[in-house]
C-alpha positions as CSV (number, residue, x, y, z in Angstrom):
1,M,41.9,-137.4,-125.1
2,N,41.5,-140.7,-123.2
3,A,41.3,-139.0,-119.8
4,L,38.3,-137.0,-121.0
5,A,36.5,-140.2,-121.9
6,S,37.0,-141.4,-118.3
7,I,35.4,-138.4,-116.6
8,E,32.0,-140.0,-116.1
9,D,33.7,-143.0,-114.5
10,V,35.7,-140.7,-112.2
11,K,32.6,-138.7,-111.3
12,S,30.8,-141.9,-110.4
13,V,33.6,-143.0,-108.1
14,F,33.5,-139.6,-106.3
15,R,29.7,-139.9,-105.9
16,T,30.1,-143.4,-104.5
17,V,33.1,-142.6,-102.3
18,P,32.9,-138.8,-101.5
19,F,35.6,-139.0,-98.8
20,L,38.3,-139.5,-101.4
21,T,38.7,-135.8,-101.6
22,H,37.7,-134.6,-98.1
23,I,36.3,-136.3,-95.0
24,R,33.3,-134.3,-93.7
25,T,31.8,-136.5,-91.0
26,E,32.8,-139.1,-88.4
27,Q,31.0,-141.7,-90.5
28,E,33.1,-140.9,-93.5
29,Y,36.2,-141.1,-91.4
30,Q,35.2,-144.6,-90.2
31,D,34.4,-145.6,-93.7
32,A,37.8,-144.4,-94.9
33,L,39.6,-146.3,-92.2
34,A,37.6,-149.5,-93.1
35,L,38.4,-149.1,-96.7
36,V,42.1,-148.7,-96.0
37,D,42.0,-151.9,-93.9
38,E,40.5,-153.7,-96.9
39,L,42.9,-152.2,-99.5
40,I,46.0,-153.1,-97.4
41,E,45.4,-156.8,-98.1
42,D,46.7,-156.1,-101.7
43,F,48.9,-153.1,-100.9
44,D,51.0,-153.1,-104.1
45,S,47.9,-153.0,-106.3
46,N,46.2,-150.3,-104.2
47,V,49.1,-148.1,-103.2
48,A,47.9,-145.0,-104.9
49,L,44.4,-145.2,-103.4
50,I,45.8,-146.0,-100.0
51,E,48.1,-143.0,-100.2
52,R,45.1,-140.8,-101.2
53,L,43.0,-142.1,-98.3
54,S,45.9,-141.7,-95.9
55,D,46.1,-138.0,-96.9
56,V,42.4,-137.3,-96.2
57,I,42.5,-139.4,-93.0
58,E,45.5,-137.4,-91.8
59,E,43.8,-134.1,-92.6
60,W,40.8,-135.2,-90.6
61,E,42.9,-136.3,-87.6
62,N,44.8,-133.0,-87.7
63,T,41.6,-130.8,-87.8
64,D,38.8,-132.7,-86.0
65,P,38.4,-131.2,-82.5
66,D,38.6,-134.6,-80.8
67,F,41.9,-135.3,-82.5
68,V,43.3,-131.8,-82.0
69,E,42.8,-132.3,-78.2
70,F,44.4,-135.7,-78.3
71,N,47.3,-134.6,-80.4
72,A,48.0,-131.7,-78.1
73,G,48.0,-134.1,-75.1
74,V,50.4,-136.4,-76.9
75,A,52.7,-133.4,-77.7
76,A,52.7,-132.4,-74.1
77,L,54.1,-135.8,-73.0
78,D,57.8,-136.1,-72.4
79,S,59.8,-139.2,-73.4
80,V,59.1,-141.2,-70.2
81,D,55.4,-140.3,-70.2
82,M,55.2,-141.4,-73.9
83,L,56.9,-144.7,-73.0
84,K,54.5,-145.3,-70.1
85,F,51.5,-144.5,-72.4
86,L,52.7,-147.0,-75.0
87,M,53.4,-149.6,-72.4
88,E,50.0,-149.2,-70.8
89,Q,48.3,-149.3,-74.2
90,R,49.9,-152.7,-74.9
91,G,49.8,-154.1,-71.4
92,L,53.5,-154.2,-71.0
93,G,55.6,-154.3,-67.8
94,I,59.2,-153.4,-67.1
95,A,60.3,-156.9,-68.0
96,D,58.9,-156.5,-71.5
97,L,61.4,-153.9,-72.7
98,P,64.6,-155.7,-73.7
99,E,65.2,-152.8,-76.1
100,I,66.2,-150.7,-73.1
101,G,68.0,-153.2,-71.1
102,S,67.6,-154.8,-67.7
103,K,64.5,-154.5,-65.6
104,S,66.5,-152.4,-63.2
105,L,67.4,-149.9,-65.9
106,V,63.8,-149.8,-67.2
107,S,62.6,-149.1,-63.7
108,K,65.1,-146.3,-63.1
109,I,64.0,-144.7,-66.4
110,L,60.3,-145.0,-65.7
111,N,60.7,-143.7,-62.1
112,R,63.0,-140.9,-63.3
113,R,65.8,-142.0,-61.0
114,G,68.9,-140.6,-62.7
115,R,68.5,-142.5,-66.0
116,E,67.0,-141.3,-69.2
117,L,66.1,-142.8,-72.6
118,T,69.0,-142.6,-75.0
119,R,68.9,-142.1,-78.7
120,R,69.5,-145.9,-79.1
121,H,66.6,-146.7,-76.8
122,I,64.3,-144.3,-78.7
123,E,65.3,-145.8,-82.1
124,A,64.6,-149.3,-80.8
125,L,61.4,-148.4,-79.1
126,S,60.1,-146.6,-82.2
127,R,60.7,-149.7,-84.3
128,R,59.1,-151.9,-81.7
129,F,56.0,-149.8,-81.3
130,G,55.8,-148.7,-84.9
131,V,55.8,-145.0,-84.0
132,N,57.8,-142.0,-85.2
133,P,60.8,-141.3,-82.9
134,A,59.7,-137.7,-82.7
135,L,56.9,-138.9,-80.4
136,F,59.5,-139.3,-77.7
137,F,60.6,-135.7,-78.1
138,G,57.5,-133.9,-76.7
139,K,57.7,-131.2,-74.1
140,G,60.5,-132.7,-72.1
141,G,62.6,-134.3,-74.8
């Protein structure tokens, strides 16, 4: 069997890159992120490896105590809080959100003055910020 002949090569890879199966330390997490950054340059050739690394990175981010606290904080945000967070993270102001509409409308939404984000707004903002629309449906929806 050809696969059996490759076992030593596979073992060598796992000794060299042990975080391919499970990230155990912050350093391995950082190494995995750095490796994904390099592999993305030739995504099509590296898709299987990128997917594998993404799985172990996601597992780390879902179980590491620092991330668990962060993820819980994000889940507690309502849609307006999430929008404010994304805006602050990117240094955006009310004039920088044409996806929502006028500055006046953005202001009303951000200040909770009788206007809310619509499904159309959330879809457009999700595309713009590259986030899952579900992020806008935290505690307050």
